[in-house]
N, C-alpha and C positions, 0 to 999 in steps of 0.2 A: 477404306477409302480406295476408290479407283483413280487411276490417273487419267488425265485428259486424253491421252491416246489409247486408253484401254478400250478394245471393241467388245460390246456385250451381245450374245445371242440368249433371248429369253425363251426358254423351253419348259412346256407344260405337259403333264401327262394327258389330262382330257380337257379340251376347251368347249366350254358351255355358252357362256355369254361374252368371254374376253375380258371381264372384269379383273380378274386376277393378274392376267398378262399385261393390262394396262397399269395396274398398281405396281408391279414388278418393274415395269419399264421406267415408271416415276422415280422408284428407287433408285434404280441403277443410274438415271441421268443426274439425279441429286447428289448421288455419291461421286459424280464427276466422269462417269463412263459415257461412251458413245454407243448407243443403242443401234446395231447394224440390222436386226432381223427377229423375227419371232417365229415360233414352231410349236407344234404340238404332235403327240403321237396319234392321238385320236382328237378329230373335229366333230362335235356332235351339236353344232349350232344350229346346222341346217342352211348356213350361208357361209358365204367367204367372209371372214371378219375384216373390218376395216380399220388398220393401224397405219401409222405413218411410217413404217418400215416393211419390207416384204414379209409375208407369212406363207408357211408351208406346213402340211400335216401329212404324216404318214398314211392315214386312213380317215375317209369321211363318212360318218354314218350319220344320216338325216333322222334323228329321231323327233317325233311330235312332242310339241310342248303345248300346254294349256294353261290360260288364265283361270281363276277361281270360279268365274261364271260359265266357263265352257267345259270344266274338267269333269270326264265321266266318273272318276273316283269320288269326287266331291258330291256329284249327284247321288251317288249310292251310299254317301255319309262315311266313307272310309277314310281313314288318316292319309294325309299326303306327306311326303317326305321330299324336302328340296334336295335336288342332287348337287354334288360337289362337295369341296372339302369343308364347307361350313354347314353341316347338314342341320336342318331346322324342321321341326314336325310343325305341319299347319293344321 
């Protein structure tokens, strides 16, 4: 459990969508902490993520992302692996 005056900085290795960062921020707040910022080593989202706290990344790498209808690998019939820690083969 965190105390009400515990300040929390949420840091990810690679930020893709910001979903894991948001989940971690919710857990920290629910445990009583005060989230004061978010950061990542690499931001591969291609944008500046919108959090309700300041965000910083050491490296921005704008990698292209595709939906299934525009994915060049899908068009070739090749298997696609979703990036991130929750790896899923599509």
